[in-house]
N, C-alpha and C positions, 0 to 999 in steps of 0.2 A: 966762189959762190957754191954752196952745197947743193943747190937745186938748179936744174936745167930748164930750158924754155918749155920742154914737154911737161915738166912737173907743174909749172905755172898754168899751162893750158889745161892739164888734167884737173887740178884743184879748182880752176875757174869754172870748168864744165860741171864739176861736182857741186859747187856752191849754187850756181845758176839752176841746176836741175832740182836741188832740194828746195831752196827758198822760192824759186820760180814756180815749181809745181804746187807748193803749199798755197801761194797767193792765187794761182790759177784755179785750183780746186775749190778754194773758199769762195771765190767770185762766181764760178760756174755753178756751184751748188745752189745758189740763190735763184737760178732761172732754169735749171736742167734737172730732170729726174736722176737721182743717184742714190747711193747707199745713205749718205748723211741726210739728204733732204727727205727721202721716203721714210727712213727710220724715225726721224723727228715726228712725222705725222703719226706713225704707229705709237710713239710714246704719248702723244696727246690723247689718242683713243684709249690707250691703256690707263692713263691717269683719270680719264673720265669714268672708266669702269670702276676704278678703285673707290670713287665717291659712293657708289651704290652697294658696296660690300660691308657688312658688319663684322665679318671675320676675314682678316687679311693675311692669313698664314701663307697663302700661295704667293702673294706679293713679296712677303718677307723672304721666302725661300728663293724666289727669282732674283731679288736684289742681292742676297747673300751669295748666290752663284756667280753673279757678275763681279762682285768684289773679290771672290776667290780667284777668278781668272786674272784680275789685275794684280792681286797680291803675288801670284806665281811669277809674273813678269818682273815685278818690283824686286822680289827676293833673288830672282835669277840675275837681274842686272847688278845687284851687289856682288854676287859671286864672280861675274864677268869683270867688274871693276877690280876686285881683289886679284884676279888672275893677270890683268893688264899691269897693275902696279908691281906684281912679282916679276913680270918680264923686264922691267926697268933694271933689275939686278942681273939679268941674263942677256945683256945686249950682244955680247960677243957670240954666244951660242945662237941667238936669233939671227945675227948677221950671217953666220955660217950656213944656217938652214936656208935662209932666203937665197944666198948665193948658189946653193946646190940646185936650184930650179933652173930650167932652161929659160933663155931670153931675159934673165935678170942680171943686173950689173952690181958689182960690189959698191956699197955705199958706206959713208962714214957713220960713226955712232950717233952724232948729233942729228943726222937725217932720220935715223931709225927712232930716236927719242921723240922727234917732232911728230912723226907718223903715229907713234904710240899715244902721244899727247892728244892728237886729234881723235883717236878712238876713245880715250878716256873722257874727253869733252862730250862726245856724242852719247855715250852711255850714261854719263852723269845727267845730261839733259833729259834723256829718256826716263831716268829714275825720278827726276822731279815731276815729269809729266804723269807717270804712273801713280806716284804718291798723292799728287793733287787730284787725280781722278778718284782715288780711293776716298779722300776726304769729302769730295763732292757727293759721292754715293752715301757717305755717312750723313751729310746734310739732308739728302733726300729721304733717308730713313726717318729722320726727325720730323720732316714735313709730313710724311705718310702717317706717322704716329699721331701727329697733331690734327690730322684731317677729320672733321666731324662726319657723321654718317648721314647720307641723304638717299634713302631707298628709291625715291622717284628719279633722282638724277637731274632734277630740273632747277636746282638752286643756282642762279647766275653767279653769285659770289663764290660759291664752291667751285664752279666751272673755271672761273678766273684763277682761283687758287690752284686747281689741277693743272691749268696751263703753265703756271709758274713752276710747278713740280716737274713738268715735262721739260721746261727750259733748263732747270738744274741738271736733270738727267742727261739732256743733250750736251751740256757743257762738259759733264763728266765723261761722256762718250768721246767727245772731241779730244780731250786730254789723253784718253786711252789710245785713240787713233794716232795722235802725234807721237806718243811713245813707241807704238808699233812702227810708225814710219821711220823713226830714228834707227830702229833695228835694220830695216831694209837698207838705209843709206850707210849704216855701219858696215854692212857686207860689201858695199861698193868701195868704202874707204879702205877696207882690208886689201883690195886689189892694188892699191898704191904701193904696197910693199914689193910688188913684183914688176909693175911697169905703169907709168903714168897714163899711157893710152888705154890700158886695161881699166884704170880708174874711170876715165872719161866714158868708155864704152859701157861699163857696168852701171854708171850713173844714169845714162840714157835708158838702159834696159830696165832699171828700177822704175823710172818714170813711166815707161810703157806698161810695165806690169801693174803699177798702182792705178794708172788710168783705166786699163782694161778691167780691173777688178771693181773699181769704184764707180765707173760710169757705163761700162759696156759688157757686163757679165750676165749670165743667166740668173744669178741670184738677184741682181739689181732689177731685172725685168719682172721677176716673180714678186719681189717685195713691193715694187711700184704698183703692179696690178692688184696685189692684196690691199695696199693702202687705198686705192681708188674704190675697191669693193666696200671696204669699211666706211669710207666717206659716203658712198651712196646709201648704205644701210642706216648710217646715223642720220642722214638727211631725211630718209623715209620715216624714221622713228620720231624725229623732231616735228615733222609735218603731221604725223598721226596724233601727237600730243596737242598740237594747236587745234586740230579739227575735233 
């Protein structure tokens, strides 16, 4: 058997860390303040403001900037995939390089090919996520272009439309986040070339890092406080219109 018990333990920890954290974060975001939850509220406020603007050059520039960031990762992912496929033709050289590091054992070519295949799968998955995110931002551009102008901002139908625009943008952001998360776990998967326990440890470290940044960072606290301030201001504005 080309793999040892430690290899199976390492890859099991890796898979549980990735898919387990994804399910955990998605569920926890529904009830806990975090980047995804708070930014979604910001997107709703943003789309409400778009309704009242007759010139939307600023929104177009902001959305274009978001798309450029995603396009950078999408194109970078293609370059990484090209490099990984090139490594399949250099298995002997790669094996010698890996064996030169301390605490690593010599492994067969089939094992190295499987580990490379795992990286190819991860980056291919991230590429699909990034391109889907770009497409959804394109959908949002169409919706913004089709949005009628309501300077008062009191049209309930347009508010419902703005809410749907926020949903589309939120889904695009989720796809972008999944793509970035794939990069994090790809770094963990690279550790498998050196030792399966390093793979397991790095997987847990990635989970800790993601959780800290998405749920318990200063940025999250500031974004959450800002979202609550916007909510209070919008509530006051709506009450003043009623009175």
